[in-house]
VEXDREN-2710 file (C-alpha; in Angstrom, 1 decimal):
% VEXDREN-2710
k/r/px/py/pz
1/MET/0.1/-0.6/-0.3
2/HIS/1.1/3.6/-0.7
3/LYS/2.3/4.7/3.2
4/ASP/2.4/8.7/1.7
5/LEU/-1.5/8.3/0.2
6/LEU/-2.3/6.4/3.8
7/ARG/-0.4/8.9/6.0
8/LEU/-2.2/11.6/4.5
9/ALA/-5.6/10.4/5.0
10/ARG/-4.6/10.0/8.2
11/SER/-3.7/13.4/9.0
12/GLU/-6.7/14.8/7.4
13/ARG/-10.2/15.1/9.0
14/THR/-12.3/15.1/6.3
15/VAL/-11.2/11.7/5.2
16/ARG/-10.6/9.7/8.2
17/PRO/-14.2/8.6/8.6
18/HIS/-15.1/7.9/5.0
19/LEU/-12.2/5.4/4.9
20/ALA/-12.6/3.7/8.0
21/ALA/-16.1/3.3/7.1
22/CYS/-15.5/2.3/4.0
23/LEU/-12.4/-0.3/4.9
24/ALA/-15.4/-1.3/7.9
25/ALA/-18.0/-2.1/4.9
26/ALA/-15.8/-3.7/3.2
27/VAL/-14.7/-6.3/5.5
28/ALA/-18.6/-6.8/7.4
29/ALA/-19.6/-7.5/3.6
30/GLY/-16.7/-10.1/3.6
31/LEU/-17.6/-11.7/6.8
32/LEU/-21.2/-12.5/6.0
33/VAL/-20.3/-14.2/3.9
34/LEU/-19.4/-17.1/6.7
35/VAL/-23.2/-16.7/8.0
36/GLN/-24.4/-17.2/3.5
37/ALA/-22.7/-19.9/2.9
38/GLU/-23.6/-21.8/6.9
39/LEU/-27.5/-21.0/5.7
40/LEU/-27.3/-21.7/2.3
41/ALA/-25.0/-24.9/3.0
42/GLY/-28.1/-25.8/6.0
43/VAL/-31.1/-25.5/3.6
44/LEU/-30.1/-27.1/0.7
45/SER/-28.5/-30.2/2.6
46/GLY/-31.8/-30.6/4.7
47/ARG/-30.5/-29.6/8.0
48/PHE/-32.1/-26.5/8.2
49/THR/-35.9/-25.6/7.6
50/VAL/-37.5/-23.4/4.6
51/ALA/-37.8/-20.3/7.3
52/VAL/-34.2/-20.2/7.3
53/LEU/-34.9/-18.5/3.8
54/LEU/-36.0/-15.4/5.5
55/PRO/-32.7/-14.5/7.6
56/LEU/-30.7/-16.1/4.1
57/ALA/-32.4/-12.9/2.2
58/LEU/-31.4/-10.9/4.9
59/VAL/-28.0/-11.5/5.3
60/VAL/-28.1/-11.2/1.4
61/ALA/-29.8/-7.8/1.5
62/ALA/-27.4/-6.7/4.5
63/ARG/-24.5/-7.7/1.9
64/GLY/-25.5/-5.9/-0.4
65/LEU/-26.3/-2.8/1.6
66/LEU/-23.1/-2.4/2.7
67/GLY/-21.6/-2.9/-1.1
68/TRP/-23.4/0.3/-1.7
69/GLY/-22.1/1.9/1.5
70/ARG/-18.5/0.8/0.7
71/GLY/-19.2/2.5/-2.9
72/VAL/-20.4/6.0/-1.0
73/PHE/-17.7/6.2/1.7
74/ALA/-15.0/5.1/-0.7
75/GLY/-15.9/8.0/-3.6
76/ARG/-16.2/10.3/-0.4
77/THR/-12.7/8.9/0.4
78/ALA/-11.8/9.6/-3.1
79/THR/-13.4/12.8/-3.3
80/ALA/-11.9/14.3/-0.2
81/LEU/-8.1/12.8/0.0
82/LYS/-7.8/14.5/-3.8
83/SER/-8.6/17.5/-3.2
84/ALA/-6.1/17.9/-0.1
85/LEU/-3.7/16.5/-2.1
86/ARG/-4.6/19.2/-4.8
87/ARG/-4.6/22.2/-2.1
88/ARG/-1.0/20.9/-1.1
89/LEU/0.5/20.5/-4.9
90/LEU/-0.9/23.0/-6.5
91/PRO/1.3/25.8/-4.3
92/ARG/4.2/24.1/-5.4
93/PHE/4.0/25.0/-8.9
94/GLN/3.8/29.2/-8.4
95/GLU/7.4/28.5/-6.6
96/PRO/10.6/29.1/-9.3
97/ASP/12.0/25.5/-7.5
98/ALA/13.9/23.8/-9.9
99/ALA/12.3/20.7/-9.0
100/VAL/8.7/22.1/-10.2
101/SER/9.9/24.2/-13.4
102/ARG/8.7/22.1/-15.5
103/ARG/6.0/22.5/-18.5
104/SER/2.6/23.1/-17.6
105/GLY/1.6/20.6/-19.6
106/GLU/3.0/18.2/-17.5
107/LEU/1.6/19.8/-14.1
108/VAL/-1.6/19.6/-15.6
109/THR/-1.6/16.2/-16.2
110/LEU/-1.0/15.4/-13.0
111/ALA/-3.3/17.6/-11.4
112/GLY/-6.3/16.6/-13.3
113/ARG/-6.2/13.5/-15.0
114/GLY/-3.3/11.6/-13.0
115/LEU/-4.9/12.2/-9.2
116/ASP/-8.1/11.6/-11.0
117/ALA/-6.5/7.9/-11.5
118/LEU/-6.3/7.7/-7.8
119/ASP/-10.1/6.3/-7.8
120/ALA/-9.5/3.3/-9.0
121/TYR/-7.1/2.6/-6.0
122/LEU/-8.9/4.4/-3.2
123/THR/-12.1/3.1/-4.1
124/GLY/-11.4/-0.4/-5.5
125/TYR/-7.8/-1.7/-4.7
126/LEU/-7.5/-0.3/-0.9
127/PRO/-10.8/-2.0/0.1
128/ALA/-9.6/-5.3/-1.3
129/VAL/-6.3/-4.9/0.4
130/ALA/-8.5/-4.9/3.9
131/VAL/-11.1/-7.8/2.3
132/ALA/-8.2/-10.2/1.6
133/GLY/-6.5/-9.3/4.7
134/VAL/-9.5/-10.8/7.1
135/ILE/-11.8/-13.2/4.9
136/PRO/-9.1/-16.0/3.7
137/ILE/-7.8/-15.8/7.2
138/ALA/-11.7/-16.4/8.8
139/VAL/-12.6/-19.0/5.6
140/VAL/-9.4/-21.1/6.7
141/VAL/-10.3/-21.1/10.1
142/ARG/-13.9/-21.8/9.6
143/LEU/-12.8/-24.7/7.0
144/PHE/-10.0/-26.3/9.7
145/VAL/-13.4/-26.5/12.2
146/ALA/-15.7/-28.3/9.3
147/ASP/-13.0/-30.2/7.5
148/LEU/-9.2/-30.3/8.5
149/GLU/-8.0/-32.6/5.1
150/THR/-10.3/-29.7/2.8
151/ALA/-8.4/-26.7/5.0
152/VAL/-4.9/-27.9/4.3
153/ILE/-5.4/-28.0/0.9
154/VAL/-6.7/-24.4/0.9
155/LEU/-3.9/-23.4/3.2
156/LEU/-1.3/-24.8/1.0
157/THR/-2.6/-23.1/-2.3
158/LEU/-3.6/-19.5/-1.1
159/PRO/-0.1/-18.6/-1.2
160/LEU/0.1/-19.5/-4.7
161/ILE/-2.3/-16.5/-5.8
162/PRO/-0.3/-13.8/-4.0
163/ILE/3.2/-15.0/-5.5
164/PHE/2.1/-15.1/-8.6
165/GLY/0.7/-11.7/-8.6
166/ALA/3.5/-10.2/-6.6
167/LEU/5.9/-11.7/-9.8
168/VAL/3.7/-9.9/-12.4
169/GLY/2.7/-6.8/-10.4
170/TRP/6.5/-5.7/-10.5
171/THR/6.1/-6.1/-14.0
172/THR/3.1/-4.0/-13.9
173/ARG/4.4/-1.6/-11.7
174/ALA/7.3/-0.9/-14.1
175/VAL/5.3/-0.8/-17.8
176/THR/2.5/1.5/-16.0
177/GLN/5.4/3.7/-14.8
178/GLN/6.2/3.4/-18.4
179/GLN/2.5/4.7/-19.4
180/TRP/2.1/7.5/-17.1
181/GLU/5.6/9.0/-18.0
182/ALA/4.5/9.1/-21.7
183/LEU/1.1/10.4/-21.0
184/THR/2.7/13.4/-19.0
185/ARG/5.0/13.8/-21.7
186/LEU/2.3/13.9/-24.4
187/GLY/0.4/16.5/-22.2
188/GLY/3.2/18.6/-21.3
189/HIS/4.9/18.6/-24.6
190/PHE/1.6/19.4/-26.9
191/LEU/0.2/22.0/-24.5
192/ASP/3.9/24.2/-25.0
193/VAL/4.0/23.6/-28.7
194/VAL/0.9/24.7/-28.9
195/ARG/1.3/28.2/-26.6
196/GLY/4.4/28.3/-28.2
197/LEU/3.4/28.0/-31.6
198/PRO/3.8/31.9/-33.0
199/THR/7.0/31.7/-32.0
200/LEU/7.7/28.1/-33.8
201/ARG/6.1/28.8/-37.0
202/ALA/8.3/32.3/-37.0
203/PHE/11.8/30.1/-36.3
204/GLY/10.2/27.4/-39.4
205/ARG/10.0/24.6/-36.9
206/ALA/6.2/23.6/-36.5
207/ARG/6.1/21.4/-39.2
208/HIS/8.7/19.6/-36.9
209/GLN/6.9/20.1/-34.0
210/ALA/4.0/17.7/-36.0
211/SER/5.9/15.1/-36.4
212/VAL/7.5/14.7/-33.1
213/ILE/3.8/15.3/-31.3
214/GLN/3.1/12.0/-33.6
215/GLN/6.3/10.3/-32.1
216/VAL/5.4/11.1/-28.4
217/ALA/1.9/9.8/-29.0
218/ALA/3.2/6.8/-30.6
219/ALA/4.9/5.9/-27.6
220/HIS/1.9/6.9/-25.4
221/ARG/0.2/4.0/-27.4
222/THR/2.6/1.4/-27.4
223/ALA/3.0/1.8/-23.4
224/THR/-0.6/1.5/-23.3
225/MET/-0.8/-1.2/-25.2
226/ARG/2.2/-3.0/-23.2
227/THR/0.5/-1.9/-19.9
228/LEU/-2.8/-4.0/-21.2
229/ARG/-0.9/-6.7/-22.4
230/VAL/0.6/-7.6/-19.1
231/ALA/-3.1/-6.5/-17.3
232/PHE/-4.8/-9.6/-19.6
233/LEU/-1.9/-11.8/-18.8
234/SER/-2.1/-11.0/-15.4
235/SER/-5.4/-12.1/-15.1
236/LEU/-5.2/-15.2/-16.6
237/VAL/-2.7/-16.4/-14.3
238/LEU/-4.6/-15.2/-11.4
239/GLU/-7.7/-17.0/-12.8
240/LEU/-5.9/-20.0/-14.0
241/VAL/-3.7/-20.8/-10.5
242/ALA/-7.7/-20.0/-8.4
243/SER/-9.2/-22.5/-11.0
244/LEU/-6.4/-25.6/-10.0
245/SER/-6.6/-24.8/-6.6
246/LEU/-10.6/-24.8/-6.4
247/ALA/-10.6/-28.1/-8.6
248/LEU/-7.5/-29.5/-5.9
249/VAL/-10.4/-28.7/-3.0
250/ALA/-13.7/-30.1/-5.6
251/VAL/-12.3/-33.3/-6.3
252/PRO/-11.5/-34.8/-3.3
253/VAL/-14.4/-33.2/-1.7
254/GLY/-17.1/-35.3/-4.4
255/LEU/-14.7/-38.3/-4.3
256/ARG/-15.3/-38.5/-0.5
257/LEU/-19.0/-37.4/-0.9
258/LEU/-19.5/-40.6/-3.3
259/SER/-17.5/-43.0/-0.7
260/GLY/-19.8/-41.5/2.0
261/SER/-16.7/-40.1/4.3
262/LEU/-18.2/-36.9/4.4
263/ASP/-21.5/-35.6/5.0
264/LEU/-24.0/-33.6/2.3
265/HIS/-23.8/-30.6/4.9
266/THR/-20.1/-30.2/5.3
267/ALA/-19.6/-31.1/1.4
268/LEU/-22.4/-28.4/0.4
269/LEU/-20.2/-25.9/3.5
270/VAL/-16.8/-26.7/2.1
271/LEU/-17.7/-26.1/-1.8
272/LEU/-19.7/-22.7/-1.0
273/LEU/-16.7/-21.2/1.5
274/ALA/-14.0/-22.9/-0.7
275/PRO/-14.1/-20.0/-3.4
276/GLU/-14.6/-17.2/-1.1
277/ALA/-11.0/-17.7/-0.1
278/TYR/-9.8/-16.7/-3.2
279/ILE/-11.9/-14.4/-4.0
280/PRO/-10.7/-11.1/-2.2
281/LEU/-7.1/-12.1/-3.2
282/ARG/-7.7/-12.5/-7.0
283/ALA/-10.0/-9.1/-6.9
284/MET/-7.0/-7.7/-4.9
285/GLY/-4.6/-8.8/-7.9
286/THR/-7.6/-7.3/-10.6
287/THR/-7.6/-4.2/-9.2
288/PHE/-3.9/-3.9/-8.8
289/HIS/-3.7/-3.1/-12.1
290/ALA/-6.1/-0.1/-12.7
291/ALA/-4.7/1.4/-9.5
292/MET/-1.1/1.6/-10.6
293/GLU/-1.8/4.9/-12.9
294/GLY/-2.6/6.7/-9.7
295/VAL/-0.3/5.2/-8.0
296/ALA/2.5/6.5/-10.3
297/ALA/1.0/9.8/-10.2
298/ALA/0.8/10.1/-6.3
299/ASP/4.4/9.4/-6.1
300/GLN/5.3/11.9/-8.8
301/ALA/2.6/14.2/-6.9
302/PHE/4.5/13.4/-3.7
303/SER/8.2/14.0/-4.9
304/LEU/7.0/17.6/-5.7
305/ILE/4.5/18.1/-2.1
306/THR/8.2/16.7/-0.4
307/PRO/11.2/17.4/-2.9
308/THR/14.2/15.8/-1.9
309/PRO/17.3/17.5/-1.1
310/ALA/19.4/17.8/-4.1
311/THR/23.3/16.6/-3.6
312/PRO/26.1/19.0/-4.5
313/THR/26.9/16.6/-7.4
314/THR/23.8/16.3/-9.1
315/THR/23.7/18.1/-12.5
316/PRO/21.0/18.8/-15.1
317/ALA/21.0/16.7/-18.3
318/THR/21.5/19.1/-21.5
319/THR/21.7/18.6/-25.4
320/THR/22.6/19.4/-28.2
321/ALA/19.1/19.6/-30.0
322/ARG/18.3/22.5/-31.7
323/ASP/14.4/22.6/-30.4
324/HIS/12.5/22.6/-27.4
325/ALA/11.1/18.8/-28.1
326/GLN/14.5/17.9/-29.3
327/VAL/16.0/19.1/-25.9
328/ARG/13.3/16.8/-24.1
329/GLU/14.2/13.3/-25.5
330/GLN/17.5/13.0/-26.3
331/PRO/19.8/13.9/-22.9
332/ALA/23.8/14.2/-23.3
333/ASP/26.5/14.1/-21.4
334/LEU/26.7/16.4/-18.2
335/PRO/27.8/19.6/-18.7
336/LYS/30.2/21.3/-15.9
337/PRO/28.6/24.3/-14.3
338/VAL/30.3/28.2/-14.7
339/ARG/32.5/28.4/-11.7
340/ASP/34.2/31.8/-12.3
341/HIS/31.6/34.4/-13.7
342/ALA/34.5/37.1/-13.6
343/GLN/36.4/35.9/-16.3
344/ILE/33.4/36.5/-18.7
345/ARG/33.6/39.4/-20.3
346/ILE/30.4/41.4/-21.4
347/HIS/30.4/42.9/-24.5
348/ALA/29.0/43.4/-27.4
349/PRO/30.6/41.7/-30.8
350/ASP/30.0/43.3/-34.1
351/LEU/28.0/40.9/-35.9
352/ARG/28.5/40.6/-39.5
353/ILE/26.0/39.5/-42.3
354/SER/27.0/36.3/-44.0
355/GLY/25.5/33.9/-45.9
356/ARG/23.0/35.6/-47.0
357/ASP/21.3/34.1/-50.1
358/HIS/19.0/37.6/-51.2
359/ALA/19.6/41.4/-50.9
360/PRO/17.7/43.2/-48.1
361/PRO/14.3/42.8/-49.5
362/GLY/11.6/46.0/-50.0
363/ILE/8.3/45.8/-48.6
364/ARG/5.2/47.6/-49.7
365/PHE/1.6/47.9/-48.2
366/GLU/-1.0/48.5/-50.3
367/GLY/-4.6/48.9/-49.0
368/VAL/-4.1/46.5/-45.9
369/THR/-6.8/45.9/-44.2
370/VAL/-7.5/43.2/-41.2
371/ARG/-10.4/42.0/-39.6
372/TYR/-10.3/39.8/-36.8
373/PRO/-13.5/36.7/-36.5
374/GLY/-15.9/38.1/-34.0
375/ARG/-15.1/41.7/-34.4
376/GLU/-16.6/44.6/-36.2
377/GLU/-13.5/47.2/-35.9
378/ASN/-10.5/46.6/-38.4
379/ALA/-7.5/45.7/-36.6
380/LEU/-5.8/47.5/-39.7
381/ASP/-7.5/49.8/-42.3
382/ALA/-6.3/50.5/-45.3
383/VAL/-2.6/50.9/-44.3
384/THR/0.0/51.6/-47.3
385/LEU/3.2/52.3/-46.5
386/ARG/6.5/51.7/-48.8
387/ILE/9.4/50.2/-46.8
388/SER/12.9/50.6/-49.1
389/PRO/15.8/48.0/-49.3
390/GLY/18.2/48.0/-46.0
391/GLU/15.8/51.6/-44.6
392/ARG/14.5/50.8/-41.2
393/VAL/11.2/52.1/-39.9
394/ALA/9.7/52.6/-36.8
395/ILE/6.1/52.5/-36.4
396/VAL/4.5/54.2/-33.0
397/GLY/0.9/54.9/-32.2
398/PRO/-1.2/54.3/-29.0
399/SER/-1.8/51.0/-27.9
400/GLY/-4.3/49.1/-29.8
401/VAL/-3.5/50.3/-33.6
402/GLY/-2.8/47.1/-35.1
403/LYS/1.5/48.0/-34.3
404/SER/1.7/44.2/-33.2
405/THR/-0.7/43.3/-36.4
406/LEU/1.6/44.5/-39.1
407/LEU/4.2/42.1/-38.4
408/HIS/2.0/39.5/-37.9
409/VAL/0.8/40.3/-41.7
410/LEU/4.2/40.3/-42.7
411/LEU/5.2/36.9/-40.5
412/GLY/2.2/35.2/-42.7
413/PHE/0.3/34.5/-39.0
414/VAL/-2.4/37.0/-40.2
415/THR/-4.1/37.1/-43.8
416/PRO/-5.1/40.7/-45.1
417/SER/-9.2/40.9/-45.3
418/GLU/-8.2/43.5/-48.2
419/GLY/-5.1/44.8/-49.6
420/ARG/-1.4/43.1/-50.5
421/VAL/1.8/42.8/-49.3
422/LEU/4.3/43.2/-52.1
423/ILE/8.0/41.7/-51.3
424/ASP/10.2/42.9/-54.1
425/GLY/7.0/42.9/-56.3
426/ALA/6.0/39.7/-55.0
427/ASP/2.4/38.6/-53.1
428/LEU/3.4/37.5/-49.7
429/ALA/-0.2/36.1/-49.9
430/GLY/1.8/33.3/-52.8
431/LEU/5.1/33.5/-51.1
432/ASP/6.3/29.7/-49.7
433/LEU/6.2/31.0/-45.6
434/ASP/8.6/28.1/-45.4
435/GLU/11.4/29.8/-47.6
436/TRP/9.9/33.5/-46.7
437/ARG/10.3/33.1/-42.9
438/PRO/14.0/31.5/-42.7
439/ARG/14.9/35.8/-44.1
440/LEU/12.9/36.9/-40.9
441/ALA/14.8/37.5/-37.5
442/PHE/11.5/38.1/-35.2
443/VAL/11.3/39.5/-31.6
444/PRO/7.6/39.4/-30.6
445/GLN/6.1/41.4/-27.8
446/ARG/5.7/38.7/-25.0
447/PRO/8.4/36.0/-26.3
448/HIS/7.9/32.1/-25.6
449/LEU/10.7/30.6/-23.9
450/PHE/10.7/26.6/-24.1
451/ALA/11.7/23.8/-21.2
452/ALA/14.8/23.8/-22.8
453/THR/18.8/25.5/-21.8
454/VAL/18.9/28.7/-22.5
455/SER/21.5/28.0/-25.4
456/ALA/18.8/25.3/-27.2
457/ASN/16.0/28.6/-26.9
458/ILE/18.7/31.4/-28.0
459/SER/19.5/29.0/-31.0
460/LEU/16.0/28.0/-31.6
461/GLY/15.5/27.8/-35.4
462/SER/19.1/27.5/-36.5
463/ASP/22.3/26.0/-36.4
464/ALA/24.3/28.3/-34.3
465/SER/27.5/26.9/-32.6
466/PRO/27.9/27.8/-28.9
467/ASP/30.3/30.3/-29.8
468/GLU/27.9/32.4/-31.7
469/VAL/25.3/31.5/-29.5
470/ARG/27.2/33.1/-26.4
471/THR/28.0/36.2/-29.1
472/ALA/24.7/36.7/-29.8
473/ALA/23.5/36.5/-26.2
474/ALA/26.5/39.1/-25.1
475/ALA/24.9/41.1/-28.5
476/ALA/21.6/41.3/-26.3
477/GLN/23.1/42.1/-22.6
478/ALA/21.9/38.7/-22.1
479/ALA/25.2/37.2/-21.1
480/GLU/25.9/38.4/-17.8
481/PHE/23.1/37.1/-16.2
482/VAL/23.2/33.5/-18.0
483/ALA/26.7/33.5/-16.9
484/ALA/25.5/33.8/-13.0
485/LEU/22.8/31.0/-14.0
486/PRO/24.1/27.6/-11.7
487/TYR/25.2/26.2/-15.3
488/GLY/25.4/28.7/-17.8
489/TYR/24.1/27.8/-21.3
490/GLU/23.5/24.7/-20.3
491/THR/20.8/25.8/-17.6
492/GLU/17.1/24.3/-18.1
493/LEU/14.8/26.7/-17.9
494/GLY/11.0/26.7/-16.5
495/GLU/8.2/26.4/-18.9
496/ARG/7.5/30.1/-20.4
497/GLY/10.8/31.0/-18.5
498/ALA/9.4/31.0/-15.1
499/ASN/12.7/30.9/-13.7
500/LEU/13.8/34.1/-15.5
501/SER/13.0/37.9/-14.8
502/ALA/10.7/39.7/-17.4
503/GLY/13.8/41.8/-18.9
504/GLN/16.1/38.6/-18.7
505/ARG/12.7/36.6/-20.9
506/GLN/13.4/39.3/-23.3
507/ARG/16.8/39.5/-23.5
508/VAL/17.3/35.8/-24.1
509/ALA/14.5/36.3/-27.1
510/LEU/16.7/38.9/-28.2
511/ALA/19.2/37.2/-28.5
512/ARG/17.5/34.9/-30.8
513/ALA/17.3/37.4/-33.0
514/PHE/21.2/38.3/-32.9
515/CYS/21.8/34.3/-33.5
516/ARG/20.4/34.6/-37.0
517/PRO/22.8/36.9/-39.3
518/SER/22.1/35.7/-42.5
519/ALA/18.0/37.0/-41.8
520/GLU/17.7/40.1/-44.2
521/VAL/14.3/41.8/-42.4
522/LEU/14.7/42.4/-38.8
523/LEU/11.4/42.9/-36.9
524/LEU/11.2/43.9/-32.8
525/ASP/8.2/44.4/-31.3
526/GLU/9.1/46.7/-28.2
527/PRO/12.2/44.9/-28.0
528/THR/13.5/47.4/-24.8
529/ALA/10.2/47.6/-23.2
530/ARG/11.2/45.5/-20.0
531/LEU/15.0/46.5/-20.1
532/ASP/16.5/49.4/-17.5
533/GLY/18.5/52.5/-19.1
534/ARG/21.9/50.7/-18.9
535/SER/20.5/47.6/-21.2
536/GLU/18.5/48.9/-23.4
537/ALA/21.5/51.9/-24.4
538/ALA/23.0/49.4/-25.1
539/VAL/20.8/46.6/-26.9
540/VAL/19.9/49.6/-29.1
541/GLU/23.5/50.0/-30.3
542/ALA/23.8/46.4/-31.2
543/THR/20.6/46.6/-32.6
544/ARG/21.8/49.2/-34.9
545/ARG/24.6/46.7/-35.6
546/LEU/22.3/44.2/-36.3
547/SER/19.7/46.2/-38.7
548/GLU/22.7/47.7/-40.4
549/GLY/22.2/45.8/-44.3
550/ARG/18.6/44.9/-43.4
551/THR/15.2/46.4/-44.0
552/SER/14.0/46.9/-40.4
553/ILE/10.6/47.3/-39.2
554/ILE/10.6/47.9/-35.3
555/VAL/7.4/48.5/-33.3
556/ALA/8.6/51.3/-30.3
557/HIS/7.5/53.6/-27.7
558/ARG/10.7/54.5/-26.3
559/PRO/12.4/57.5/-27.8
560/ALA/15.8/55.5/-27.3
561/MET/14.6/53.1/-30.4
562/ILE/12.6/55.6/-31.9
563/GLU/15.6/57.7/-32.9
564/LEU/17.9/54.3/-34.4
565/ALA/15.1/54.3/-37.3
566/ASP/15.7/56.2/-40.5
567/ARG/11.6/57.2/-40.7
568/VAL/9.2/56.8/-38.2
569/VAL/5.4/55.9/-39.6
570/ARG/2.8/56.9/-36.7
571/LEU/-0.4/54.7/-37.4
572/HIS/-3.7/55.8/-35.8
573/ASP/-7.0/54.2/-35.5
574/HIS/-9.1/53.5/-38.2
575/ALA/-6.7/56.0/-40.5
576/GLN/-4.7/55.2/-43.6
577/THR/-1.5/55.7/-43.3
578/GLY/0.5/56.9/-46.5
579/ALA/4.4/56.9/-46.6
580/ALA/6.2/57.6/-49.9
END
């Protein structure tokens, strides 16, 4: 039995009475089997009169009532215990602790379906264990009084069921743990991909993630089928052992009854009671398989509630993967921690343009109107704008006027309701987005960081080397705080950058743009909104060098970033924007 669950049940006042009533009803219903067998054997053998059928009916009714009560109290026990467990578990999700800095999809799966799987353990397995600990002993004692030979056979064969059950149970626990891990990985990865889909699309990793999700789903399906195979085979083993054991009881009883060495009442009593000695053990084995998923979830929940202190030699896994899915699936050697931060010099190096396949394009918006479904007002209203190749344009205007929508149109996230966007004279609607987006470097207003290493988050969508990643981080003024992390660039970030400040998350996202030196178009959406004055000045200077030779569109409110532009274009509410 799960010690942590039982300890929690004993400590919760709302759980204790329901759990005690559930176990008492289960044991009482099992003990009534002995009374039922005595009365039924007496009636069938003629030892008792037909009038005994009324007490027999009352016993059967009492068993049914106790079974109903057991179900009611078991359900209340499960509800109260899951509520208590969730109350202790949910506050841990808000802590910036390394043990809980995981993807929220995994946490949702744990707090939702994972803890709901405890129903099978609390309503099935736990009462079955209580019954299996009492009823077989009571039946064997009664058989010793009724017929010594049968009692010895039952006593010798009874341990076979828990022995075979334990052998199969070890395998069941292992495959169920694998199934649970596959389920949490699937839930966590899917939600992580959905939340970061704009970022993945911008960096050309969306299609790859579709294949990754298929692989994770296939792994979960394989683990589920393996668990079902083990469960069905174990049920076959337990049923076979129980049937053979009953045959060893029934055949000698029948032969002795025919020879006259055993009276009819005793034979009937033995045949009625013997199966009741095996049934609780078989039921425990059957419910064990259904309860294992809940047990695996409880183990994970208690590991978060009472985390084990990390030893000094513990180091996180790292990979050289270029996207967050590969980071989760391909652990590699352990990194060496950054030991001397003082030796790392923070500077903003020159980022030279290399490997470019095209010259910086000219961009033209011709009467572009964007209207989102379900809204009456236009997000963009007949915007006409011409941007020359290599020109830096700052887009300014009040909040909600459509500045970010303008960038999303260029990224292909939004299709104009009216008008068109031309890239070097070619309609954007006719271009292959998988070929267009690699030519862009994009920093969104609210960047999404994945549950991966700092290095993998910076190099997302590119084949940058470790040196290029460090150069990009230095240009974005991120190198200093990255060096202060426990393992530098190989430090695992929490989902959505939970263990970083808002400014740090923004600088990591900015480093992504610096990590794409071959990009021809630079799209920045308030890149310095969360930076202090000193960092802003350095980022502006780095952005100036980065934008040289590129067509740049910068959405900005801060004067320092606006001054960087060659031209300022102001968007107005529901007004056409014209520019030569």
